[in-house]
N, CA, C and O atoms as a GROMACS GRO file, in nm:
protein
  632
    1MET      N    1   9.254   3.942   4.464
    1MET     CA    2   9.205   3.968   4.593
    1MET      C    3   9.318   3.939   4.712
    1MET      O    4   9.381   3.835   4.728
    2ARG      N    5   9.323   4.059   4.788
    2ARG     CA    6   9.388   4.028   4.910
    2ARG      C    7   9.360   3.915   5.009
    2ARG      O    8   9.241   3.894   5.033
    3PHE      N    9   9.450   3.843   5.067
    3PHE     CA   10   9.411   3.736   5.156
    3PHE      C   11   9.401   3.821   5.320
    3PHE      O   12   9.486   3.895   5.371
    4THR      N   13   9.289   3.786   5.363
    4THR     CA   14   9.262   3.844   5.506
    4THR      C   15   9.210   3.765   5.618
    4THR      O   16   9.176   3.657   5.570
    5ASN      N   17   9.190   3.766   5.724
    5ASN     CA   18   9.127   3.705   5.821
    5ASN      C   19   9.110   3.786   5.944
    5ASN      O   20   9.189   3.880   5.943
    6ASP      N   21   9.046   3.784   6.030
    6ASP     CA   22   9.049   3.846   6.168
    6ASP      C   23   9.159   3.904   6.263
    6ASP      O   24   9.159   4.003   6.335
    7GLU      N   25   9.265   3.795   6.235
    7GLU     CA   26   9.379   3.804   6.314
    7GLU      C   27   9.474   3.880   6.247
    7GLU      O   28   9.556   3.943   6.314
    8LEU      N   29   9.477   3.886   6.094
    8LEU     CA   30   9.574   4.023   6.028
    8LEU      C   31   9.480   4.141   6.029
    8LEU      O   32   9.521   4.257   6.033
    9ASP      N   33   9.336   4.103   6.025
    9ASP     CA   34   9.283   4.277   6.028
    9ASP      C   35   9.308   4.325   6.164
    9ASP      O   36   9.313   4.448   6.164
   10SER      N   37   9.329   4.263   6.310
   10SER     CA   38   9.372   4.301   6.408
   10SER      C   39   9.508   4.335   6.414
   10SER      O   40   9.540   4.441   6.468
   11PHE      N   41   9.568   4.279   6.380
   11PHE     CA   42   9.735   4.324   6.370
   11PHE      C   43   9.741   4.470   6.297
   11PHE      O   44   9.797   4.566   6.351
   12GLN      N   45   9.687   4.476   6.190
   12GLN     CA   46   9.706   4.570   6.089
   12GLN      C   47   9.628   4.686   6.198
   12GLN      O   48   9.695   4.780   6.240
   13ASN      N   49   9.513   4.673   6.230
   13ASN     CA   50   9.462   4.814   6.293
   13ASN      C   51   9.565   4.856   6.439
   13ASN      O   52   9.587   4.972   6.475
   14GLU      N   53   9.619   4.732   6.506
   14GLU     CA   54   9.704   4.750   6.578
   14GLU      C   55   9.821   4.840   6.571
   14GLU      O   56   9.863   4.930   6.645
   15TYR      N   57   9.874   4.773   6.423
   15TYR     CA   58  10.010   4.830   6.380
   15TYR      C   59   9.957   5.007   6.361
   15TYR      O   60  10.021   5.098   6.413
   16LEU      N   61   9.861   5.023   6.299
   16LEU     CA   62   9.851   5.182   6.228
   16LEU      C   63   9.766   5.255   6.386
   16LEU      O   64   9.714   5.366   6.389
   17SER      N   65   9.772   5.180   6.476
   17SER     CA   66   9.729   5.283   6.594
   17SER      C   67   9.837   5.294   6.676
   17SER      O   68   9.842   5.385   6.758
   18CYS      N   69   9.964   5.176   6.661
   18CYS     CA   70  10.088   5.214   6.743
   18CYS      C   71  10.156   5.319   6.657
   18CYS      O   72  10.226   5.400   6.719
   19SER      N   73  10.147   5.334   6.519
   19SER     CA   74  10.250   5.436   6.437
   19SER      C   75  10.182   5.593   6.492
   19SER      O   76  10.253   5.681   6.540
   20GLU      N   77  10.037   5.605   6.475
   20GLU     CA   78  10.005   5.726   6.534
   20GLU      C   79  10.041   5.749   6.663
   20GLU      O   80  10.085   5.861   6.689
   21SER      N   81  10.032   5.647   6.773
   21SER     CA   82  10.083   5.666   6.876
   21SER      C   83  10.222   5.732   6.900
   21SER      O   84  10.252   5.821   6.980
   22ILE      N   85  10.313   5.656   6.796
   22ILE     CA   86  10.489   5.670   6.827
   22ILE      C   87  10.453   5.819   6.782
   22ILE      O   88  10.472   5.897   6.875
   23CYS      N   89  10.407   5.880   6.668
   23CYS     CA   90  10.437   6.012   6.622
   23CYS      C   91  10.371   6.098   6.707
   23CYS      O   92  10.431   6.204   6.726
   24THR      N   93  10.246   6.082   6.775
   24THR     CA   94  10.217   6.178   6.881
   24THR      C   95  10.305   6.187   7.019
   24THR      O   96  10.320   6.290   7.085
   25LEU      N   97  10.366   6.044   7.052
   25LEU     CA   98  10.463   6.090   7.147
   25LEU      C   99  10.608   6.133   7.074
   25LEU      O  100  10.707   6.187   7.124
   26GLU      N  101  10.590   6.103   6.984
   26GLU     CA  102  10.754   6.195   6.940
   26GLU      C  103  10.750   6.347   6.924
   26GLU      O  104  10.854   6.410   6.934
   27TYR      N  105  10.659   6.395   6.904
   27TYR     CA  106  10.590   6.544   6.930
   27TYR      C  107  10.614   6.612   7.028
   27TYR      O  108  10.673   6.719   7.046
   28THR      N  109  10.542   6.512   7.118
   28THR     CA  110  10.532   6.535   7.271
   28THR      C  111  10.675   6.563   7.339
   28THR      O  112  10.700   6.646   7.427
   29LEU      N  113  10.752   6.483   7.284
   29LEU     CA  114  10.874   6.464   7.344
   29LEU      C  115  10.966   6.594   7.305
   29LEU      O  116  11.027   6.665   7.386
   30PHE      N  117  10.961   6.610   7.162
   30PHE     CA  118  10.987   6.709   7.102
   30PHE      C  119  10.976   6.852   7.154
   30PHE      O  120  11.068   6.932   7.171
   31GLN      N  121  10.840   6.868   7.176
   31GLN     CA  122  10.824   7.012   7.227
   31GLN      C  123  10.849   7.017   7.389
   31GLN      O  124  10.867   7.126   7.441
   32GLN      N  125  10.849   6.916   7.456
   32GLN     CA  126  10.933   6.897   7.594
   32GLN      C  127  11.081   6.947   7.580
   32GLN      O  128  11.133   7.025   7.661
   33LEU      N  129  11.138   6.900   7.482
   33LEU     CA  130  11.268   6.933   7.461
   33LEU      C  131  11.273   7.048   7.439
   33LEU      O  132  11.340   7.108   7.523
   34ARG      N  133  11.226   7.115   7.353
   34ARG     CA  134  11.206   7.255   7.313
   34ARG      C  135  11.223   7.348   7.430
   34ARG      O  136  11.309   7.432   7.456
   35THR      N  137  11.100   7.304   7.501
   35THR     CA  138  11.069   7.409   7.621
   35THR      C  139  11.203   7.410   7.725
   35THR      O  140  11.251   7.510   7.779
   36GLU      N  141  11.244   7.287   7.734
   36GLU     CA  142  11.387   7.284   7.833
   36GLU      C  143  11.483   7.354   7.783
   36GLU      O  144  11.556   7.426   7.850
   37LEU      N  145  11.493   7.336   7.635
   37LEU     CA  146  11.623   7.398   7.553
   37LEU      C  147  11.592   7.561   7.624
   37LEU      O  148  11.667   7.618   7.703
   38ASN      N  149  11.463   7.613   7.575
   38ASN     CA  150  11.437   7.742   7.582
   38ASN      C  151  11.500   7.789   7.715
   38ASN      O  152  11.556   7.898   7.711
   39GLN      N  153  11.498   7.737   7.808
   39GLN     CA  154  11.521   7.757   7.922
   39GLN      C  155  11.668   7.825   7.967
   39GLN      O  156  11.704   7.916   8.042
   40HIS      N  157  11.737   7.721   7.870
   40HIS     CA  158  11.920   7.756   7.870
   40HIS      C  159  11.946   7.799   7.789
   40HIS      O  160  12.069   7.796   7.779
   41ILE      N  161  11.880   7.867   7.675
   41ILE     CA  162  11.938   7.923   7.543
   41ILE      C  163  12.034   8.037   7.546
   41ILE      O  164  12.099   8.064   7.445
   42GLN      N  165  12.043   8.093   7.638
   42GLN     CA  166  12.171   8.196   7.641
   42GLN      C  167  12.283   8.142   7.701
   42GLN      O  168  12.392   8.198   7.690
   43ASP      N  169  12.269   8.043   7.761
   43ASP     CA  170  12.384   7.983   7.792
   43ASP      C  171  12.445   7.880   7.655
   43ASP      O  172  12.564   7.861   7.631
   44ILE      N  173  12.355   7.834   7.595
   44ILE     CA  174  12.382   7.721   7.484
   44ILE      C  175  12.429   7.850   7.351
   44ILE      O  176  12.491   7.811   7.252
   45GLN      N  177  12.400   7.967   7.363
   45GLN     CA  178  12.443   8.039   7.249
   45GLN      C  179  12.578   8.088   7.331
   45GLN      O  180  12.669   8.114   7.253
   46LYS      N  181  12.609   8.104   7.452
   46LYS     CA  182  12.706   8.156   7.479
   46LYS      C  183  12.841   8.061   7.473
   46LYS      O  184  12.956   8.103   7.464
   47LEU      N  185  12.792   7.909   7.481
   47LEU     CA  186  12.865   7.814   7.442
   47LEU      C  187  12.907   7.792   7.289
   47LEU      O  188  13.021   7.773   7.245
   48SER      N  189  12.790   7.800   7.224
   48SER     CA  190  12.812   7.798   7.081
   48SER      C  191  12.926   7.903   7.040
   48SER      O  192  13.019   7.863   6.971
   49ALA      N  193  12.919   8.035   7.082
   49ALA     CA  194  12.997   8.129   7.058
   49ALA      C  195  13.115   8.088   7.055
   49ALA      O  196  13.178   8.081   6.949
   50SER      N  197  13.171   8.050   7.183
   50SER     CA  198  13.290   8.030   7.216
   50SER      C  199  13.348   7.886   7.130
   50SER      O  200  13.469   7.868   7.112
   51ILE      N  201  13.269   7.813   7.094
   51ILE     CA  202  13.313   7.674   7.042
   51ILE      C  203  13.348   7.755   6.879
   51ILE      O  204  13.451   7.734   6.816
   52ALA      N  205  13.260   7.828   6.843
   52ALA     CA  206  13.330   7.909   6.717
   52ALA      C  207  13.434   7.971   6.697
   52ALA      O  208  13.497   7.964   6.592
   53GLN      N  209  13.471   8.047   6.806
   53GLN     CA  210  13.598   8.090   6.821
   53GLN      C  211  13.722   7.981   6.862
   53GLN      O  212  13.836   8.027   6.855
   54ILE      N  213  13.712   7.887   6.889
   54ILE     CA  214  13.812   7.819   6.903
   54ILE      C  215  13.830   7.721   6.763
   54ILE      O  216  13.931   7.659   6.730
   55ASP      N  217  13.708   7.726   6.700
   55ASP     CA  218  13.714   7.645   6.589
   55ASP      C  219  13.807   7.699   6.471
   55ASP      O  220  13.889   7.641   6.400
   56VAL      N  221  13.758   7.845   6.477
   56VAL     CA  222  13.871   7.941   6.410
   56VAL      C  223  13.951   7.968   6.399
   56VAL      O  224  14.000   7.989   6.288
   57LEU      N  225  14.033   7.990   6.551
   57LEU     CA  226  14.165   7.983   6.581
   57LEU      C  227  14.219   7.866   6.570
   57LEU      O  228  14.338   7.857   6.537
   58CYS      N  229  14.141   7.751   6.597
   58CYS     CA  230  14.250   7.603   6.564
   58CYS      C  231  14.268   7.598   6.400
   58CYS      O  232  14.367   7.537   6.362
   59SER      N  233  14.190   7.651   6.305
   59SER     CA  234  14.149   7.628   6.200
   59SER      C  235  14.289   7.731   6.138
   59SER      O  236  14.365   7.686   6.052
   60PHE      N  237  14.303   7.850   6.189
   60PHE     CA  238  14.410   7.957   6.165
   60PHE      C  239  14.546   7.910   6.210
   60PHE      O  240  14.643   7.970   6.163
   61ALA      N  241  14.560   7.836   6.272
   61ALA     CA  242  14.683   7.758   6.332
   61ALA      C  243  14.701   7.651   6.270
   61ALA      O  244  14.818   7.612   6.261
   62PHE      N  245  14.608   7.580   6.218
   62PHE     CA  246  14.616   7.446   6.134
   62PHE      C  247  14.674   7.485   6.013
   62PHE      O  248  14.760   7.421   5.952
   63LEU      N  249  14.611   7.626   5.970
   63LEU     CA  250  14.672   7.667   5.817
   63LEU      C  251  14.796   7.738   5.833
   63LEU      O  252  14.878   7.739   5.740
   64THR      N  253  14.813   7.786   5.919
   64THR     CA  254  14.948   7.847   5.948
   64THR      C  255  15.047   7.742   5.938
   64THR      O  256  15.128   7.744   5.846
   65LYS      N  257  15.048   7.661   6.016
   65LYS     CA  258  15.144   7.509   6.044
   65LYS      C  259  15.167   7.446   5.894
   65LYS      O  260  15.276   7.419   5.842
   66LYS      N  261  15.042   7.430   5.843
   66LYS     CA  262  15.010   7.362   5.723
   66LYS      C  263  15.060   7.404   5.593
   66LYS      O  264  15.116   7.324   5.518
   67GLN      N  265  15.042   7.534   5.564
   67GLN     CA  266  15.077   7.608   5.450
   67GLN      C  267  15.195   7.708   5.472
   67GLN      O  268  15.222   7.771   5.369
   68GLY      N  269  15.270   7.738   5.577
   68GLY     CA  270  15.416   7.790   5.611
   68GLY      C  271  15.319   7.941   5.615
   68GLY      O  272  15.399   8.033   5.596
   69TYR      N  273  15.231   7.975   5.626
   69TYR     CA  274  15.194   8.085   5.672
   69TYR      C  275  15.273   8.182   5.773
   69TYR      O  276  15.328   8.131   5.871
   70ILE      N  277  15.279   8.301   5.756
   70ILE     CA  278  15.362   8.413   5.874
   70ILE      C  279  15.232   8.529   5.924
   70ILE      O  280  15.120   8.562   5.884
   71PHE      N  281  15.296   8.552   6.002
   71PHE     CA  282  15.210   8.689   6.056
   71PHE      C  283  15.277   8.815   6.046
   71PHE      O  284  15.381   8.835   6.109
   72PRO      N  285  15.221   8.910   5.965
   72PRO     CA  286  15.270   9.007   5.943
   72PRO      C  287  15.292   9.126   6.020
   72PRO      O  288  15.190   9.150   6.086
   73ALA      N  289  15.393   9.221   6.041
   73ALA     CA  290  15.376   9.292   6.115
   73ALA      C  291  15.268   9.418   6.077
   73ALA      O  292  15.241   9.455   5.963
   74ILE      N  293  15.215   9.472   6.197
   74ILE     CA  294  15.124   9.568   6.199
   74ILE      C  295  15.172   9.720   6.201
   74ILE      O  296  15.195   9.778   6.306
   75THR      N  297  15.185   9.778   6.080
   75THR     CA  298  15.235   9.912   6.098
   75THR      C  299  15.121  10.033   6.117
   75THR      O  300  14.998  10.020   6.122
   76GLU      N  301  15.216  10.175   6.128
   76GLU     CA  302  15.093  10.273   6.131
   76GLU      C  303  15.152  10.353   6.029
   76GLU      O  304  15.161  10.473   6.056
   77GLU      N  305  15.204  10.308   5.890
   77GLU     CA  306  15.302  10.393   5.789
   77GLU      C  307  15.174  10.383   5.690
   77GLU      O  308  15.188  10.462   5.597
   78ASN      N  309  15.065  10.315   5.684
   78ASN     CA  310  14.963  10.330   5.552
   78ASN      C  311  15.022  10.277   5.457
   78ASN      O  312  15.029  10.354   5.362
   79SER      N  313  15.087  10.138   5.430
   79SER     CA  314  15.170  10.096   5.329
   79SER      C  315  15.150   9.931   5.347
   79SER      O  316  15.087   9.872   5.435
   80ILE      N  317  15.209   9.889   5.257
   80ILE     CA  318  15.165   9.726   5.230
   80ILE      C  319  15.306   9.689   5.181
   80ILE      O  320  15.348   9.742   5.078
   81GLN      N  321  15.370   9.612   5.242
   81GLN     CA  322  15.496   9.568   5.212
   81GLN      C  323  15.490   9.392   5.216
   81GLN      O  324  15.513   9.343   5.326
   82ILE      N  325  15.471   9.330   5.140
   82ILE     CA  326  15.433   9.140   5.142
   82ILE      C  327  15.599   9.113   5.040
   82ILE      O  328  15.622   9.180   4.939
   83GLN      N  329  15.671   9.034   5.079
   83GLN     CA  330  15.775   8.968   5.028
   83GLN      C  331  15.734   8.838   4.982
   83GLN      O  332  15.711   8.768   5.080
   84ASN      N  333  15.712   8.764   4.852
   84ASN     CA  334  15.676   8.632   4.799
   84ASN      C  335  15.520   8.607   4.838
   84ASN      O  336  15.482   8.496   4.873
   85ALA      N  337  15.438   8.713   4.829
   85ALA     CA  338  15.314   8.676   4.841
   85ALA      C  339  15.280   8.554   4.747
   85ALA      O  340  15.338   8.541   4.639
   86ARG      N  341  15.178   8.459   4.793
   86ARG     CA  342  15.132   8.390   4.738
   86ARG      C  343  14.969   8.357   4.753
   86ARG      O  344  14.923   8.355   4.867
   87HIS      N  345  14.900   8.338   4.666
   87HIS     CA  346  14.750   8.342   4.625
   87HIS      C  347  14.706   8.232   4.702
   87HIS      O  348  14.705   8.126   4.641
   88PRO      N  349  14.666   8.228   4.830
   88PRO     CA  350  14.593   8.118   4.922
   88PRO      C  351  14.532   7.988   4.847
   88PRO      O  352  14.549   7.869   4.873
   89ILE      N  353  14.452   8.050   4.744
   89ILE     CA  354  14.380   7.925   4.685
   89ILE      C  355  14.458   7.871   4.568
   89ILE      O  356  14.462   7.752   4.539
   90SER      N  357  14.514   7.959   4.508
   90SER     CA  358  14.588   7.918   4.396
   90SER      C  359  14.721   7.843   4.375
   90SER      O  360  14.771   7.798   4.272
   91GLU      N  361  14.766   7.843   4.512
   91GLU     CA  362  14.913   7.783   4.584
   91GLU      C  363  14.871   7.624   4.581
   91GLU      O  364  14.941   7.536   4.532
   92THR      N  365  14.753   7.608   4.639
   92THR     CA  366  14.696   7.477   4.658
   92THR      C  367  14.610   7.380   4.568
   92THR      O  368  14.546   7.278   4.595
   93ILE      N  369  14.636   7.459   4.437
   93ILE     CA  370  14.614   7.381   4.338
   93ILE      C  371  14.705   7.351   4.262
   93ILE      O  372  14.726   7.237   4.221
   94GLU      N  373  14.791   7.487   4.227
   94GLU     CA  374  14.881   7.491   4.112
   94GLU      C  375  14.997   7.387   4.188
   94GLU      O  376  14.984   7.379   4.310
   95THR      N  377  15.085   7.324   4.140
   95THR     CA  378  15.197   7.277   4.177
   95THR      C  379  15.337   7.358   4.188
   95THR      O  380  15.417   7.342   4.280
   96HIS      N  381  15.354   7.440   4.090
   96HIS     CA  382  15.410   7.583   4.102
   96HIS      C  383  15.417   7.716   4.064
   96HIS      O  384  15.467   7.776   3.969
   97PHE      N  385  15.336   7.755   4.191
   97PHE     CA  386  15.281   7.890   4.154
   97PHE      C  387  15.419   8.023   4.191
   97PHE      O  388  15.503   8.008   4.280
   98ILE      N  389  15.413   8.100   4.133
   98ILE     CA  390  15.484   8.188   4.121
   98ILE      C  391  15.491   8.315   4.242
   98ILE      O  392  15.436   8.413   4.192
   99ALA      N  393  15.520   8.333   4.329
   99ALA     CA  394  15.498   8.407   4.430
   99ALA      C  395  15.564   8.551   4.359
   99ALA      O  396  15.639   8.567   4.263
  100ASN      N  397  15.485   8.666   4.471
  100ASN     CA  398  15.509   8.803   4.415
  100ASN      C  399  15.499   8.881   4.504
  100ASN      O  400  15.409   8.874   4.587
  101ASP      N  401  15.625   9.004   4.503
  101ASP     CA  402  15.614   9.129   4.584
  101ASP      C  403  15.488   9.214   4.551
  101ASP      O  404  15.439   9.239   4.440
  102ILE      N  405  15.441   9.259   4.700
  102ILE     CA  406  15.354   9.351   4.683
  102ILE      C  407  15.399   9.465   4.722
  102ILE      O  408  15.456   9.448   4.830
  103GLN      N  409  15.404   9.589   4.685
  103GLN     CA  410  15.450   9.727   4.778
  103GLN      C  411  15.359   9.826   4.721
  103GLN      O  412  15.370   9.867   4.606
  104ILE      N  413  15.246   9.873   4.824
  104ILE     CA  414  15.212   9.977   4.800
  104ILE      C  415  15.221  10.077   4.902
  104ILE      O  416  15.194  10.046   5.019
  105GLU      N  417  15.250  10.174   4.876
  105GLU     CA  418  15.308  10.290   4.939
  105GLU      C  419  15.195  10.412   4.970
  105GLU      O  420  15.084  10.407   4.916
  106PRO      N  421  15.228  10.512   5.053
  106PRO     CA  422  15.106  10.589   5.064
  106PRO      C  423  15.082  10.722   4.968
  106PRO      O  424  14.978  10.786   4.957
  107ASP      N  425  15.227  10.746   4.894
  107ASP     CA  426  15.214  10.846   4.788
  107ASP      C  427  15.221  10.800   4.646
  107ASP      O  428  15.227  10.865   4.541
  108ASN      N  429  15.217  10.668   4.668
  108ASN     CA  430  15.162  10.555   4.550
  108ASN      C  431  15.089  10.450   4.570
  108ASN      O  432  15.136  10.336   4.575
  109ARG      N  433  14.957  10.480   4.585
  109ARG     CA  434  14.865  10.381   4.602
  109ARG      C  435  14.780  10.359   4.489
  109ARG      O  436  14.667  10.315   4.508
  110VAL      N  437  14.811  10.379   4.401
  110VAL     CA  438  14.714  10.334   4.254
  110VAL      C  439  14.810  10.284   4.196
  110VAL      O  440  14.916  10.344   4.181
  111LYS      N  441  14.784  10.146   4.145
  111LYS     CA  442  14.872  10.085   4.043
  111LYS      C  443  14.760  10.024   3.932
  111LYS      O  444  14.641  10.000   3.956
  112LEU      N  445  14.825  10.007   3.816
  112LEU     CA  446  14.834   9.983   3.686
  112LEU      C  447  14.894   9.899   3.638
  112LEU      O  448  15.008   9.916   3.597
  113ILE      N  449  14.822   9.775   3.632
  113ILE     CA  450  14.889   9.623   3.618
  113ILE      C  451  14.829   9.598   3.454
  113ILE      O  452  14.710   9.568   3.442
  114THR      N  453  14.913   9.611   3.334
  114THR     CA  454  14.902   9.548   3.247
  114THR      C  455  14.938   9.409   3.190
  114THR      O  456  14.985   9.329   3.271
  115GLY      N  457  14.926   9.374   3.080
  115GLY     CA  458  14.968   9.243   3.047
  115GLY      C  459  14.882   9.154   2.943
  115GLY      O  460  14.760   9.173   2.946
  116PRO      N  461  14.928   9.067   2.860
  116PRO     CA  462  14.841   8.953   2.808
  116PRO      C  463  14.746   8.936   2.882
  116PRO      O  464  14.718   9.011   2.975
  117ASN      N  465  14.665   8.807   2.839
  117ASN     CA  466  14.531   8.784   2.918
  117ASN      C  467  14.606   8.629   2.943
  117ASN      O  468  14.683   8.569   2.868
  118MET      N  469  14.548   8.586   3.091
  118MET     CA  470  14.607   8.476   3.135
  118MET      C  471  14.721   8.507   3.222
  118MET      O  472  14.757   8.418   3.299
  119ALA      N  473  14.799   8.644   3.222
  119ALA     CA  474  14.913   8.643   3.274
  119ALA      C  475  14.958   8.657   3.408
  119ALA      O  476  15.078   8.658   3.434
  120GLY      N  477  14.852   8.669   3.514
  120GLY     CA  478  14.826   8.646   3.658
  120GLY      C  479  14.815   8.812   3.707
  120GLY      O  480  14.878   8.853   3.805
  121LYS      N  481  14.735   8.892   3.631
  121LYS     CA  482  14.696   9.021   3.688
  121LYS      C  483  14.609   9.005   3.787
  121LYS      O  484  14.642   9.052   3.896
  122SER      N  485  14.499   8.949   3.778
  122SER     CA  486  14.379   8.914   3.864
  122SER      C  487  14.403   8.877   3.990
  122SER      O  488  14.361   8.926   4.094
  123THR      N  489  14.508   8.741   3.963
  123THR     CA  490  14.554   8.655   4.096
  123THR      C  491  14.641   8.755   4.173
  123THR      O  492  14.633   8.749   4.296
  124TYR      N  493  14.729   8.852   4.116
  124TYR     CA  494  14.790   8.948   4.186
  124TYR      C  495  14.734   9.040   4.290
  124TYR      O  496  14.768   9.073   4.403
  125LEU      N  497  14.595   9.081   4.176
  125LEU     CA  498  14.529   9.139   4.292
  125LEU      C  499  14.468   9.109   4.400
  125LEU      O  500  14.445   9.165   4.507
  126ARG      N  501  14.437   8.980   4.338
  126ARG     CA  502  14.348   8.915   4.485
  126ARG      C  503  14.434   8.890   4.563
  126ARG      O  504  14.407   8.930   4.677
  127THR      N  505  14.545   8.832   4.550
  127THR     CA  506  14.648   8.798   4.629
  127THR      C  507  14.665   8.908   4.743
  127THR      O  508  14.661   8.885   4.864
  128ALA      N  509  14.686   9.040   4.678
  128ALA     CA  510  14.690   9.141   4.759
  128ALA      C  511  14.589   9.197   4.854
  128ALA      O  512  14.606   9.255   4.962
  129GLY      N  513  14.473   9.164   4.785
  129GLY     CA  514  14.342   9.201   4.868
  129GLY      C  515  14.335   9.089   4.976
  129GLY      O  516  14.320   9.137   5.089
  130LEU      N  517  14.342   8.952   4.972
  130LEU     CA  518  14.319   8.862   5.058
  130LEU      C  519  14.427   8.843   5.152
  130LEU      O  520  14.406   8.790   5.261
  131CYS      N  521  14.582   8.897   5.104
  131CYS     CA  522  14.670   8.890   5.243
  131CYS      C  523  14.630   9.028   5.303
  131CYS      O  524  14.670   9.028   5.420
  132VAL      N  525  14.572   9.141   5.274
  132VAL     CA  526  14.519   9.225   5.366
  132VAL      C  527  14.382   9.189   5.443
  132VAL      O  528  14.361   9.218   5.560
  133LEU      N  529  14.304   9.130   5.369
  133LEU     CA  530  14.150   9.074   5.423
  133LEU      C  531  14.236   8.991   5.577
  133LEU      O  532  14.219   9.025   5.695
  134LEU      N  533  14.312   8.896   5.534
  134LEU     CA  534  14.347   8.837   5.629
  134LEU      C  535  14.418   8.852   5.731
  134LEU      O  536  14.410   8.781   5.832
  135THR      N  537  14.504   8.959   5.713
  135THR     CA  538  14.570   9.014   5.827
  135THR      C  539  14.477   9.112   5.903
  135THR      O  540  14.511   9.176   6.002
  136GLN      N  541  14.380   9.117   5.856
  136GLN     CA  542  14.260   9.229   5.959
  136GLN      C  543  14.184   9.129   6.028
  136GLN      O  544  14.140   9.157   6.140
  137ILE      N  545  14.156   8.992   5.970
  137ILE     CA  546  14.080   8.922   6.095
  137ILE      C  547  14.152   8.825   6.167
  137ILE      O  548  14.103   8.718   6.203
  138GLY      N  549  14.297   8.868   6.194
  138GLY     CA  550  14.404   8.792   6.248
  138GLY      C  551  14.465   8.685   6.236
  138GLY      O  552  14.528   8.622   6.321
  139CYS      N  553  14.437   8.655   6.083
  139CYS     CA  554  14.513   8.531   6.024
  139CYS      C  555  14.633   8.544   5.976
  139CYS      O  556  14.676   8.657   5.955
  140SER      N  557  14.707   8.436   5.952
  140SER     CA  558  14.844   8.475   5.901
  140SER      C  559  14.848   8.526   5.741
  140SER      O  560  14.758   8.587   5.683
  141ILE      N  561  14.930   8.500   5.706
  141ILE     CA  562  14.924   8.503   5.525
  141ILE      C  563  15.026   8.432   5.445
  141ILE      O  564  15.136   8.418   5.498
  142PRO      N  565  15.013   8.398   5.359
  142PRO     CA  566  15.107   8.307   5.251
  142PRO      C  567  15.204   8.405   5.185
  142PRO      O  568  15.195   8.454   5.073
  143ALA      N  569  15.298   8.425   5.276
  143ALA     CA  570  15.440   8.501   5.224
  143ALA      C  571  15.541   8.470   5.297
  143ALA      O  572  15.528   8.384   5.384
  144ASP      N  573  15.680   8.542   5.273
  144ASP     CA  574  15.760   8.494   5.338
  144ASP      C  575  15.796   8.630   5.453
  144ASP      O  576  15.859   8.614   5.558
  145GLN      N  577  15.742   8.754   5.407
  145GLN     CA  578  15.776   8.873   5.536
  145GLN      C  579  15.689   8.936   5.476
  145GLN      O  580  15.668   8.927   5.355
  146ALA      N  581  15.614   9.023   5.577
  146ALA     CA  582  15.537   9.154   5.566
  146ALA      C  583  15.533   9.262   5.635
  146ALA      O  584  15.610   9.276   5.730
  147SER      N  585  15.439   9.362   5.599
  147SER     CA  586  15.462   9.449   5.726
  147SER      C  587  15.326   9.526   5.626
  147SER      O  588  15.336   9.556   5.508
  148LEU      N  589  15.219   9.542   5.703
  148LEU     CA  590  15.104   9.611   5.673
  148LEU      C  591  15.046   9.680   5.748
  148LEU      O  592  15.056   9.644   5.865
  149SER      N  593  14.951   9.817   5.719
  149SER     CA  594  14.871   9.881   5.779
  149SER      C  595  14.770   9.839   5.826
  149SER      O  596  14.740   9.730   5.778
  150ILE      N  597  14.673   9.890   5.932
  150ILE     CA  598  14.511   9.864   5.911
  150ILE      C  599  14.455   9.937   5.776
  150ILE      O  600  14.489  10.032   5.705
  151CYS      N  601  14.374   9.861   5.781
  151CYS     CA  602  14.262   9.931   5.643
  151CYS      C  603  14.148   9.920   5.666
  151CYS      O  604  14.128   9.828   5.745
  152ASP      N  605  14.033   9.984   5.624
  152ASP     CA  606  13.897   9.969   5.634
  152ASP      C  607  13.849   9.950   5.491
  152ASP      O  608  13.729   9.925   5.478
  153ARG      N  609  13.909   9.956   5.406
  153ARG     CA  610  13.832   9.903   5.262
  153ARG      C  611  13.940   9.863   5.192
  153ARG      O  612  14.056   9.904   5.206
  154ILE      N  613  13.894   9.765   5.099
  154ILE     CA  614  13.993   9.739   4.986
  154ILE      C  615  13.909   9.775   4.821
  154ILE      O  616  13.804   9.722   4.783
  155PHE      N  617  13.960   9.840   4.774
  155PHE     CA  618  13.943   9.878   4.608
  155PHE      C  619  14.015   9.785   4.497
  155PHE      O  620  14.138   9.796   4.502
  156THR      N  621  13.983   9.725   4.430
  156THR     CA  622  14.015   9.671   4.332
  156THR      C  623  13.920   9.689   4.195
  156THR      O  624  13.802   9.711   4.222
  157ARG      N  625  13.946   9.684   4.080
  157ARG     CA  626  13.924   9.704   3.971
  157ARG      C  627  13.949   9.545   3.849
  157ARG      O  628  14.037   9.573   3.768
  158VAL      N  629  13.908   9.438   3.833
  158VAL     CA  630  13.961   9.374   3.767
  158VAL      C  631  13.877   9.329   3.610
  158VAL      O  632  13.932   9.254   3.530
   0.00000   0.00000   0.00000
């Protein structure tokens, strides 16, 4: 049986009443804050978009400096020329990644790559795709030198 007296009962009732009052007050303050923020929603969204752009560009700059990436030349030749291309993920995991040259010309855009399992065929294809994608979004790429044309799609079959 629990020990109780009038003073403890009074304290318990006061505590429970305060707890309910606190929840009500918190919810009221939350609604007021939400109403106030809704009046400035467009400014908040513009500021958020600007912060997001700054964050992306800073991340690109950090990556370029830390990993030794380069900015490729953008050409209108419909070709991809990349010297010593590296896979951006594999090179951070593996200690000795072997760089590859990637050459895709307008008259020879289909490549058939063969070899034994685990020989790097998929990594080669993904490296090419990632370099094209990174270039399209304005990021530097993991290579020694490169020139790429604008692309509107990437097709591979792995």
